[in-house]
C-alpha positions as CSV (number, residue, x, y, z in Angstrom):
1,M,13.1,71.3,7.9
2,T,9.8,72.3,6.2
3,E,8.5,73.9,9.5
4,W,11.4,76.0,10.2
5,V,11.7,77.1,6.2
6,N,7.9,77.9,6.0
7,L,7.0,80.7,8.4
8,P,3.0,81.8,9.1
9,S,1.8,83.9,7.1
10,E,-1.5,85.7,5.8
11,P,-3.9,83.7,3.6
12,G,-3.0,83.7,-0.1
13,T,0.8,84.6,0.8
14,S,3.6,82.6,1.6
15,L,7.0,83.5,3.8
16,K,10.2,81.2,3.4
17,R,13.3,81.9,5.3
18,E,16.3,82.3,3.2
19,T,18.4,78.9,3.1
20,N,21.0,79.7,0.7
21,T,23.3,81.5,3.0
22,M,26.7,79.9,2.0
23,P,29.1,82.3,-0.3
24,G,30.2,80.9,-3.3
25,Y,33.5,80.4,-1.9
26,A,32.4,77.8,0.7
27,G,30.9,75.5,-1.8
28,S,33.8,76.1,-4.1
29,S,36.3,75.2,-1.7
30,W,36.0,71.6,-1.2
31,Y,34.9,70.5,-4.9
32,F,38.7,69.1,-5.7
33,L,37.5,66.2,-3.1
34,R,34.4,65.5,-5.0
35,Y,36.4,65.4,-8.6
36,M,38.5,62.7,-7.1
37,D,35.2,60.3,-6.7
38,P,32.6,62.2,-8.7
39,N,30.5,59.0,-9.4
40,N,30.2,57.8,-5.7
41,T,26.4,58.3,-4.8
42,E,27.1,57.2,-0.9
43,T,29.3,59.9,0.3
44,F,31.1,63.0,-1.3
45,C,34.4,61.2,-1.6
46,D,35.6,57.8,-0.5
47,R,38.2,57.6,2.4
48,K,40.5,55.0,0.4
49,V,40.3,57.6,-2.7
50,S,41.0,60.8,-1.2
51,D,44.0,58.8,0.6
52,Y,45.5,57.6,-2.9
53,W,44.9,61.2,-4.4
54,G,45.7,63.1,-1.3
55,Q,46.2,67.2,-1.5
56,V,46.4,69.4,-4.2
57,D,49.8,69.8,-5.0
58,L,49.8,73.4,-5.9
59,Y,47.5,76.2,-5.7
60,I,48.2,79.7,-7.7
61,G,45.9,82.7,-7.3
62,G,46.0,86.1,-6.4
63,T,45.3,87.5,-2.7
64,E,41.7,88.9,-3.5
65,H,41.0,85.5,-4.8
66,A,42.8,83.3,-2.6
67,V,42.0,84.5,1.0
68,G,38.3,83.7,0.5
69,H,39.0,80.5,-1.2
70,L,41.9,79.4,1.2
71,L,39.8,80.4,4.1
72,Y,36.7,78.1,3.3
73,S,38.9,75.5,2.0
74,R,41.2,74.9,5.2
75,L,37.8,75.1,7.3
76,W,36.4,72.4,5.4
77,T,39.4,70.3,5.3
78,K,40.0,70.5,8.8
79,V,36.6,69.5,9.8
80,L,36.5,66.8,7.5
81,F,39.8,65.5,8.8
82,D,38.8,65.9,12.4
83,L,35.9,63.6,11.4
84,G,38.0,61.1,10.0
85,L,36.6,61.5,6.4
86,I,40.1,62.3,4.9
87,G,43.7,61.8,5.9
88,F,45.0,65.4,5.4
89,E,44.9,68.3,7.5
90,E,45.7,71.2,4.9
91,P,43.8,71.4,1.7
92,Y,47.3,72.6,-0.4
93,R,50.5,71.3,-0.2
94,K,51.9,74.7,-1.9
95,L,50.6,78.3,-2.5
96,V,52.1,80.7,-4.7
97,N,50.4,84.2,-4.4
98,Q,50.5,86.3,-7.4
99,G,50.4,89.4,-5.3
100,M,47.6,92.3,-4.9
101,I,46.0,94.8,-7.3
102,T,46.9,98.1,-5.3
103,G,45.2,100.3,-7.6
104,S,44.2,101.7,-11.1
105,S,46.7,102.3,-13.8
106,V,46.8,104.5,-17.2
107,S,47.3,103.3,-20.3
108,C,48.9,106.3,-22.6
109,T,48.0,106.5,-26.2
110,V,50.8,108.4,-28.5
111,S,50.3,109.1,-32.0
112,G,47.5,106.5,-32.0
113,E,49.5,103.8,-30.1
114,R,48.9,102.6,-27.0
115,T,52.2,102.4,-25.0
116,S,52.8,101.0,-21.5
117,S,50.6,101.1,-18.4
118,F,51.8,103.6,-15.6
119,P,50.1,104.5,-12.4
120,P,47.9,107.4,-12.5
121,V,50.1,109.9,-10.6
122,C,52.6,109.5,-13.6
123,A,49.3,111.0,-16.1
124,I,49.3,114.4,-14.1
125,N,51.3,116.5,-16.7
126,M,49.6,114.7,-19.6
127,K,46.6,115.9,-22.0
128,P,43.5,114.4,-20.7
129,T,42.9,113.0,-24.4
130,S,46.3,111.0,-24.1
131,F,45.0,108.2,-21.4
132,M,42.4,106.2,-20.5
133,W,41.5,104.3,-17.4
134,T,42.1,100.4,-17.5
C-alpha cells in the first residue's frame, strides 16, 4: 500500500495519492452496527450480537439527507449480508420521510412583529423593507 500511496517525485518534495475518497455518508452508514458491539477489537460487530440487536427499527429523515444515507447504508448492509457477517439484508425496518425542501420562503414583519412564512410569490406586492429571506 505504501508504494501505491507514495509517488516518485523530485528530491525535497513528496507526492502522495489521496486515500480518503469515501464521502461522509459512506462511513456514517454502517456505524449503527458498530454501536451494537463497541468494545470488540477483533471485528466491527460479532455476528451473534448483530443477530440479537438486528436492524434499526425506524429511520426518520428528510429527502436530501436520507437519500445519501440510505444509498450507502443499504449498500454496506447488503455487502455484509452477502459475506455472511450479518443476518439481515436491509438496514432499517421502516423509513419515515419528512418531505423535501423545494424552495425558499419569506418571513413577513408587520408592525415590528414577525408573522408567518410565505412562499416568495406572496411577497411580490409587499414593500421590500417588510420582509426578509429565511
